[in-house]
N, C-alpha and C positions, 0 to 999 in steps of 0.2 A: 302643681302646673299655675304658672301667674297669668291673671286674668288678662284677655287682650280687647281691646276696643278699637283697634286702628283700622280694621277691615270691614267690608260689608258682610264678609263671612261670618267675622268673630262676632258683629253685632246680630247677625240671624241667630247664631248658635246662643247669646246671650237671650234674646227675646223667647227662643223654644225651650231655654234652661227655665226660665222664669213661669213658661207656661206650665211645665211639666211640676214645676217646684209648686206651684200655687194650687193645681188641680189635686196633687197628691197630698198636700197639708189638709186641703177640705176633703178629700176622699177619707183619708184617715180619721178624720173627725165627725162624720156623718153618721146619719142612724138616729131615729126617733127626735124626743125633744133635745137631747142633747147636741145632735147634729144643725137641728134648727137654731139654738142659740149660738151654736159655734160661727154659723155664718153670719150672725149680726155684724154689722160693722162697729169695731172698737173705738172708745174717745182716745184720744193720745195726748199726752201730756209730756212737755219735754220740760226738763227743768235744769237750766244750762249755769253754772257760775263763771265767773268772772275771773281767771288767773288762778284757778286750783288746781294743783298737781297730784298726780299719782305719787307714793303712796300715802298722802297725808287723809287718811279716814282709818277710823278703828277697824274697820272690817279687811283692811290692809295690814294689821299688825300695828299701826303708831299707837305708841303707849300715852302719847299726851292730849291731841286732839281727839273731842267726841263728837260722833256723828250718828245717834242713834237711828235718827231715818233712813239716812241712807243705809245702814247698815240691817235695818229691818227689809228695806226694799231687796237690797242684795240676798236677804235670807229666805224671803218669800218668793222671790225671783231666780234671776240669775246675777253672778258677779262676773265681771271681766278682768281680764290679770294684764293682758296686752291691749289695751285700746290706745289710739293715737289719735291727735287731731292730725288735719291734713297739713296746716300751717299753724307756727308757734307764734301768731297773730292774729287779733280778735277779729277785723274785718275779713279778712280771707278764709279764716277758720269757720266762722258764721256762713259765709257765703258757699262755700263747700258742703256743709250740713243741710243748709235750704235746697242748692241743687243738685247734690250728689255727684258733683263733678269735682276734681282736681283743680285747685286754684289757677294753675298757670291756662286752663280752659277758658277762663271768665274775664279775659283781658283787663279791664280796670278793676274788676272784683279781686282781681290778686294781689291788691295792695291795701295797706292799712289806711285810712282817710281817704279813701276814693268814692268809687259808687257802683253797683251791680247793675250793669244793663240789663233792659226789660227784656230784651230777645232770649236771655237764660230763665227758663222755667223755673220757678220754685215749689216745693212741694204743698205750700200753704195755700197756694193759689190752685193748683190742681184740686186739693182735697176740697176747698170752698165751692169750686166748681161742679163737683160730685157732690153736692148739701151738706157739706161741711158747716157748722157755724166756726169760726176762726177766730183769734184775736193773740195778743200778747201784752204784756207789762212790763215797765221797766227798760233794760237794754234788749233789743232785738238785734235785728241785722245791723252792724256799723262797729267801729264810727265812721260816719261819710254823710255822703248827699245822695241820697236815695231818688231825690227829684232829677238830679243832675243824668241818672241813669233812664230817664222818660219813666219812673213809676210814679203814680199818685199817693203811694203809701209805704211804709216801711215795708221791705219782704216778708218780714215776720208775720204780719198781716194788721188788721184794724187796733190801735192803742187803746187798753183801757188802765183806768185807776188801779186795779186790782181782780184778781180770779174771782174774787167773791161778787165784784159788779160784773164782769162777764158770763157767771154762771148762772144770773139771773135774767140773761137774755136767750138762755139755750133752751128750747122746746124739749120736752120730756121725750118726743120721739125721733131727735134728730142727734147725730154723734157730734162731739166737739173736738176740735183740735188746737190746744192753747201750749203757748211757749212762755215759760215764766224765765225770764233773763234778769237774774239778780246784779247788783253792781259787787257784790261780795266776792271773793276777797279782795278786790282790786285796790291798790294803793289811792290817796295817801291812809296810814293808820293812825289810830290816836296812840301816843308813844306811852309806854308802859300799861297799855289797857289790858294786853293778855295776863299779865303777871297780877295786875290788880284783880282777876276775875278767879283767880286761884290756883291757874295753873303755873307750876315750878319750872323754872330756866332750867335748873341742873338736871331734869328728866328729859329734854330734849335731844334728840340724836341731829347734831349738826352734819349735814353732808360734806365728806372731803375737798370739794370745790370752793366752801367757805371758810374763811376762818372761825376756829373756835374760842370766841370772844363772848363775853356777857353782853355786849351790844349787840351780837348777831342773834345770839339765843332769846333776847327780849324782844327783838326784831319779828323772830319766827313764832313767837307767842302771839303777837299782836295779829299775826296772819292767820294765826289756827283760832282766833277768837271770832275772826268773820267768817271763814269756813264754818264755825258752829252756827252764829247766826243765820248762814244760808241756809244750813241742815234745819235747824228750827222752823225758817218760813216755808220750806219744803214740805215740813209736817203737816204746818196749817193748813195747807192746800190739800194736802191728802186727806187731813179729816173733813173737808168739807165735800169732798168726792165721796167719801165714805158714808156722810149723811146723806148725801142726795141717794144712795142707794146706786151708784153707777161704778161703783170700786171695783167690781168682778171682771167688768168687759172694758177697764180702763187699761190701755199701754201706756207704763209710767216709764220714762228715763230720767235718770239724774246723772247729768256729766258737768264737764266743763269746757272750756273752747281754747284753752293754750296751759303752758306751765305758769309756774307760780312766780311775780315778779321780783325775782332775787338774781344778782350777776350770775351769768353761765345758763340760765334757766331761760324765761320768757324771749320770744325773738332769736332762741337758738335751737338747732335741730339735734341737740342732745337730748337722750330722756325727761332730763329735768324740765325741758320746755314744750314738749310734745306727748309724752306718757299720760294719759288722762285717767282718772277714774270713771267707771262705768257701771252702771247697774241697771237692771230692766227687770219690768214685772208686769204679766198680764194674766192674772189668776185664773182666766177663762180658758185660756189657749197655752199657754206654756208653763211645761213643768217645773217647779222652783227647786230650791235648795241647791243649788248647781255653781260650782265655778268652772269658767269656760278659758282655756288658754290661748286659743287660737287668736291669729294677730286679725284685728279690725280696725278698721280707720272710721271716723266719725262721719265721713262722707257716705257710709254704708247706711245712715239713719235714712235720709230720703226715700229711697227704694224700698228700706224696711215698711216706714209708713204707709208709703201708696199700696205696696203689697198685702199689707195687713186691712187695708181699706178695699182690697178687690181691685185695683188698680194697676194696669201695666207699668212698670218701672220704664222711663225713658231710655230709649235706645243709647242717647248719649251719655248718660250716667255711667261713671269709672266706679261708681261706688257700688256694691253686691246686697242685696238684704239680706239680714240677718238671720229669718225665718227658717231658711233651709238649715242652718246650722243650727239651732235652736230647737227646731221639730226633728233632729236625727235623720233627715234624709241627704244631708251634707255632711260629709267628714272632714272633722277638724283639720286634720293633714292638708286638705285644700286651701289654707289660710296660713301659711307660713313665713309671710313678708309683709311689710307694708311700706310704702313710698311717702315720702316727707318733700316739703319745700319750704321756699321764703323767698320773696323778692323784695320790695322796699317797705320797710315798716316805718319807723317816723321820718321826718325831714331832719336829719341828723349829720348828712355830709354834704359839702359844696357841691353845688349844682343838683342838690335834691337825690342824687344818685342810690340806688337799692344797695344791698350785699345780697346778689341772686345765689344762691345753694339748692341743691337737690340731695337726696340721700335715701338709702334702703336699708332698713332693720328687719334683722331677721334674730331667729333665735342666739345665734352664736356670735353676729357680727353686727356693726352700725358701720357703714362707709357714708361718707359726705363728701361730694363733690363742690367746692367753693370757685365759682367761675370767675371771680375777681379777688384774689387773692391779696394785692396790692391794697386794697380798700380796706377801712377798719371795720372790723366783723359787728362794732356796739356803737359804729359811729365815731364821726373824728373827734379826735382829743379836745376841742374848743367847741363852745356853743355856735350853731350854724341858725337854726330857727326855732325848734321844739327841744324841749326837756331840758338839754344841758349838755355839757360834755359827755361823749360817749352815751349819748341820747337813747339809744336803744333800749339801755338798761334804764328801767325806772330809778327815779333818785330814791333814795333809800339809807338810813343809816348803816346796813351792810354794805351798799356801794358808796357810801362817803368814807369808811373806814380803811377800804380797800383802796382807794383811791389816795388817801392822804399819807398812807403809810406805803405806797406802790414801790420806791426804791429801797425801804426797808429789808434786808435779807430773808428776815422770817415771813415775810407777806410777799415778796416778789411774784411766786408761784400763782397766788390766788390774781393778782392781777394780769400776768400773762394769759391765764387761762380764761379768762372772762375778757378782757380789754384789746390783747396784743393782736397784732396781723397772724394769721394764721395760711398754712400751705395749702396749696390745691387739692388736694387729695386728704382725707382723715380715714383711718381704719382704727376701729377699737376691737379687740378680741375680749368679749361679753363673759365668756367663760374666766378669764382672769382678772378682767378688768370690766366688772360692773356700773362702775361710776362714770367710766368713758374720760379717763385721765392720761391715757399713754397711748400716742398716735403709734400704731406700727405699720404706717402703710409705706414707710423705706426699709423695712427690715426684708432681708431677702427670704426669711422661712414664711413670709405671708406673701410671697408673690403670686402663689396661686389662688388665694382666698382674695385677695386684694383683685385679681382679674376677674374673676367670678362674679363679684360684687359690683365690679365696675359694668361688666357686661350685663349682668339683671336690671341696674339702672338706666342704662341706655336703651336696653330693649323697651322697657316700660315708658320712657320717654318719648320715644319714636309710636309707640303703640298709642298713645293717647293724647298725641298732636302736640307735644310740649314745642314751643317755637324756639327753645333753647337747642332742641335735637337737632333742628335745623339751620338756622340764620346766628342767633347768638346775638341778638341785634339791640338788646337792653330797651326794648321798648318800655319795660315798667319804670324806667327813668322819665321820661316823657309824659305819663299820664299826670293829671290834675292831683293836686294834693287839697284838702280843706279842711286839715287842722290847725289849732290856731299856734299863733308864737309861744315860746317860753314866757310864763308870767315875772320870772324874777331872774335877771340876767348876774348869776352868781354860778361859780365852780362846783358848788356843793361838795367840797373835799374835805371839809372840817370831821372828824370823828366827832 
């Protein structure tokens, strides 16, 4: 059953379910010294990469990239195989993580380079009010202008130069909540750095939506190198926590904000843009050594952190705490779908227009509704304000090659999949087409599946108060954009 947040009755059910869940969780661990230890509020560490996709970790079977820290947390904790971001764009994805709400509920917070209005509570502030020491380093919420939203600081908390500096401010008798926001593996990359590190381009598995060329293989290696740097820096933070004696009661989450910065990935609702690595460890409370195949959304993290700290998740949160799932009280079968969305990414269309889309992802199907199919999904073909032509796709050797050879017969399909206009509805049969390349929405044999997915998506939009379910008024096109213009006015189409 899909979770409803639209009615007063459903909100009451949500609060009551949270009360039962928390009482059962604590009762199951109560008794003697173990029970007393279990009731201690945990430290919370969120390690979030910038543009890292599933399945690019050795724990998921990638043969080239090496992620020993992520693998260790997954081995000692829980590895999620179907985790998704709420939106494949930095700012709205991070806003959903912080608020526990779907981006379409956050007004200006649903766009890249916007702001998150202060009237939307974030878990960091709620934990701080409950006595937690809170901080972040590097990339917190954003990019955007948090002051425009009426906030005095980044929604991720007070900023510190490093985790080590932050940890020195934490009293021994108080729990902490820290956000490590890496800039890796966001572009730009140092060309050829991955191969120079010893990784071999011939071992790269190039996904079929990208041309299998040496330039693309080396581009992927450069991305892998930055994934490995993120992993190494997470390891340094975990070592500090272990030295401090806090490891057993620290809830550690390692994930990313959206998909990797390649054509047809980041800023798209396909798995390449939305499916995330996710590992969670809490030695004192969560049994490790498990893989969880249930569908989860990163908006589930805020209510998870609040419940772990003994705080009731807010009724407006559309995310659902993961503790019931991890504690065995919630059946994995209750999470059989996730809902995805995007509005305006960069300023890359005349009039600063969005490319509004919504999607439902189940085990068998991905259904996407494109509300403005007459617009270019990756931005206008010419430079408008930011990035460059087709600017919702970050510039890269892979993008340059596809654009340069867009009319050459062997490469036309790569251009069409990444940059060409799309129909109003897309449906992919994941049992036959896991890479989501063959749109079957118009085929008669899929009429029933199409209708079912369409109805599920429309029901979720209505229940969660999506403005596009009622008026479809393109309000996101009118929200302010604080991003800079393109630095170099070139087409960027030479391979």
